[in-house]
C-alpha positions in Angstrom: 0.0 0.0 0.0 2.8 2.4 -0.7 0.5 4.3 -3.1 -2.0 5.1 -0.4 -2.5 8.9 0.1 -3.2 10.6 3.4 -6.9 11.4 3.9 -6.2 15.2 3.7 -4.6 14.8 0.2 -7.6 12.8 -1.0 -10.0 15.4 0.4 -8.1 18.2 -1.3 -8.3 16.5 -4.7 -12.1 16.1 -4.3 -12.6 19.8 -3.5 -14.1 21.6 -6.4 -11.9 24.2 -8.0 -13.5 27.6 -8.3 -12.7 29.4 -11.5 -11.5 33.0 -11.2 -14.3 35.5 -11.5 -13.8 38.1 -14.2 -15.9 41.2 -14.6 -16.0 43.6 -17.6 -15.7 47.2 -16.4 -18.0 49.9 -17.6 -15.1 52.4 -17.2 -11.4 51.3 -17.6 -9.1 51.9 -14.7 -5.3 52.0 -14.2 -3.6 48.9 -12.7 0.2 48.6 -12.6 0.6 51.5 -15.0 -1.8 50.3 -17.7 -5.5 50.7 -18.4 -7.6 47.6 -17.8 -11.2 47.0 -19.0 -11.8 43.9 -17.0 -10.8 42.7 -13.6 -10.3 39.1 -12.4 -10.5 37.8 -8.8 -9.2 34.6 -7.5 -11.0 32.6 -4.8 -10.4 34.0 -1.3 -8.7 32.0 1.5 -9.0 32.2 5.3 -5.7 34.1 5.2 -7.3 36.7 3.0 -10.1 37.2 5.5 -7.6 37.5 8.3 -5.6 40.1 6.4 -8.5 42.2 4.9 -11.3 41.4 7.4 -14.6 39.9 6.7 -16.2 42.2 4.1 -19.8 41.0 4.4 -22.2 41.4 7.4 -25.4 39.4 7.6 -28.1 40.5 10.0 -30.5 37.6 10.7 -32.9 39.7 12.7 -34.5 40.7 9.4 -36.6 38.4 7.1 -35.0 37.9 4.7 -31.6 38.5 6.3 -30.0 41.8 5.5 -26.6 41.6 3.7 -24.3 44.6 3.9 -20.7 45.3 2.8 -18.1 46.9 4.9 -16.7 49.0 2.0 -13.1 49.4 3.3 -12.8 45.7 4.0 -14.4 44.8 0.6 -12.1 47.2 -1.2 -9.1 45.7 0.6 -10.3 42.2 -0.3 -10.8 43.1 -3.9 -7.3 44.5 -4.1 -5.8 41.3 -2.7 -7.9 38.9 -4.8 -7.3 40.8 -8.1 -3.6 41.4 -7.3 -4.0 45.1 -8.1 -3.1 48.2 -6.0 -5.7 49.6 -3.7 -5.8 52.7 -5.9 -7.2 50.6 -8.8 -10.1 49.5 -6.6 -10.7 53.1 -5.4 -10.9 54.3 -9.0 -13.6 51.8 -10.0 -16.9 53.4 -11.1 -19.6 52.9 -8.4 -21.5 50.3 -10.5 -18.3 48.4 -11.2 -17.4 48.3 -7.5 -20.9 47.2 -6.6 -21.0 44.5 -9.3 -17.7 43.1 -8.2 -18.7 43.2 -4.5 -21.9 41.3 -5.2 -20.1 38.9 -7.3 -17.6 38.1 -4.5 -20.3 38.2 -1.7 -21.2 34.5 -2.0 -17.7 33.6 -0.8 -18.5 35.2 2.5 -22.0 34.1 3.1 -22.2 30.8 5.1 -24.0 27.7 3.9 -26.7 27.3 6.5 -27.9 23.7 5.6 
């Protein structure tokens, strides 16, 4: 049984791989000295949450629950996940920022089943 893998390795192989999320921007922005017209985010990790903070708050006292973004934390998270400077995120048009934030929100909302 020299070929047997540890259980953690098998579990990691079974985990679905999340494709990067790419959003077309309404208004191009500067990133690393060039104009970009789309932005791509990788899947966040626990380390990203530790570094940037949890960018989504859920208030279960409402029906349906209220979901709100902490703008500074979400902007910091976007910068990390897209590997662009914070200034790139700050220069996003409001609709572009909101579209990206809502696109990333599902990563921070727990499965409650």
